C-alpha positions in Angstrom: 8.7 -23.2 109.7 10.8 -21.7 106.9 9.4 -19.3 104.3 10.6 -20.0 100.7 10.7 -16.9 98.5 10.2 -16.9 94.7 13.0 -14.3 94.3 16.0 -13.3 96.4 17.7 -10.0 97.0 19.9 -9.2 94.0 17.9 -11.3 91.6 17.4 -9.6 88.2 13.7 -9.2 87.3 11.6 -7.8 84.5 8.5 -5.8 85.1 6.1 -3.2 83.7 6.8 0.3 85.1 5.4 3.6 83.7 4.0 1.6 80.8 7.3 0.2 79.8 9.1 -3.1 80.2 12.1 -2.5 82.5 14.8 -4.5 84.0 15.6 -4.2 87.7 16.8 -6.0 90.8 15.3 -7.1 94.0 16.4 -4.7 96.7 14.2 -5.7 99.7 11.6 -8.3 100.5 8.7 -8.3 102.9 6.6 -11.1 104.3 4.0 -11.1 107.0 1.5 -13.8 108.2 -1.6 -12.7 110.2 -4.4 -14.3 112.1 -7.8 -12.4 111.7 -8.8 -10.4 114.8 -12.5 -10.9 113.7 -12.8 -14.7 113.7 -9.3 -15.7 115.0 -9.1 -18.5 112.4 -8.6 -16.9 109.1 -4.9 -16.6 108.1 -3.7 -14.1 105.6 -0.2 -13.7 104.1 1.4 -10.9 102.2 4.7 -11.2 100.3 6.1 -8.1 98.5 9.3 -7.4 96.5 10.9 -4.0 96.4 12.5 -3.5 93.0 15.4 -1.1 92.2 15.7 0.3 88.7 18.8 2.3 87.9 19.8 2.4 91.6 16.4 3.7 92.8 13.6 1.7 94.4 10.5 2.2 92.1 7.8 0.3 94.0 6.8 -3.0 95.7 5.4 -5.8 93.6 3.7 -9.2 94.0 5.8 -12.1 92.7 3.2 -12.7 89.9 4.0 -9.2 88.4 7.8 -10.0 88.2 9.5 -12.2 85.6 12.9 -13.7 85.3 13.2 -12.8 81.5 11.9 -10.2 79.2 10.4 -12.9 77.0 8.3 -14.2 80.0 7.1 -10.7 80.7 6.0 -10.1 77.1 4.2 -13.4 76.9 2.2 -12.4 80.0 0.8 -9.2 78.3 
């Protein structure tokens, strides 16, 4: 099975950081798929993108909080 990501390393993205719209790039990606140790049936996944702004990683974000253009970000607000 192959995982298809929404963004790739190096992609330019727009996001809200410190109450401002900023442009950054994907520096790292994280994905994990787990089976519950309680019922051994429930499967959960976690996909995060670490974003670099001005050469510094600011935080990790879900794909739904990242946008390809500033216009898309502004429309989401």
